[in-house]
N, C-alpha and C positions, 0 to 999 in steps of 0.2 A: 725516773720519778715524774718528769714532765709529761710523758706519755700516759702515765697512770691517771693523772688529773685531767688532761686535755681530752682523753678518749672517753671520759665519763665513767670509767671503771670505779673510781673513788666514790662517785655518787651512787652507782649501782651497789657497791658494798654497804654504804650507809642505808639504802633502802632495804637490802636484805637483812641487815642487823635490826632494823626497825620491825620488820615482819617477824623475825625470830624473837624479839622482845615481846611482841604481842602474843605470839603463840605460847611462849614460856609463862607469861603472866596469867594467861587464860587457863593453861594447864595446871599451874600451881593453885589457882583459886578453885578450879573445878575439882581437882583430885584431892588436894590436901586442905582445902578451905582456908588457905593462907593467902595473904596479900590482898590488895584492893580489888573490889569488884570491877569487872570490865566497864560497867556504866560510869565508874568514877574516873576513868582515864582514856577510854577509847576515842571520844571526840577530840580530846587534846592531841593524842597521837595521830589521829587522822589529819588534823590541821597541819601538824609538822610534816607528815608524810606528803601531803599535797604541796607544801612549800619545796620540799626536796625534789618532788617530781617536776616542779617548775624549773629548778636549777638544772635538772637532767635534760629538760626540753631545750633550754638555752645552750647548754654544753653540746648537745647533740645536733644543734642547728635546725631544730623543728620550727615550723612556721609559727608566727606569733599567736594564732588562736589556741594552740596547745598550752602556751604559757598563761594566757588569759583564763583558760579552763582550769588549770591547776590552781591559780590564784583565787578564782571564784570558789573552787572546792574548799580551799583552805579557809576562806572567809566564812563559808557556810558551816564548816565544822567548828570553827572558832565561836560563832554565834550560838551553835548548839551547846558547846561546852559552857559558855557564859550563862545560858538559860538554865542548864543543869546545876550550876554552882550558885545561882542567884536565889538564896534562901534566907 
């Protein structure tokens, strides 16, 4: 179990599940007209995705600019989400 987390596989699994969630939600909305529109959740999911990418960068031993890039992407997506919700 220790290897599963320290190798980054757990984070990779979370990233894959997030991509699967996005694909499923988009397909449900497009094909069946059910569920929220992507414009209602995509920026929020992107913000979380960037945060998880930052965790992956740290676990993988990437240089600090990769973490800074991931955190900046998360901030940008978060601000977009706030702008979309500010009504």
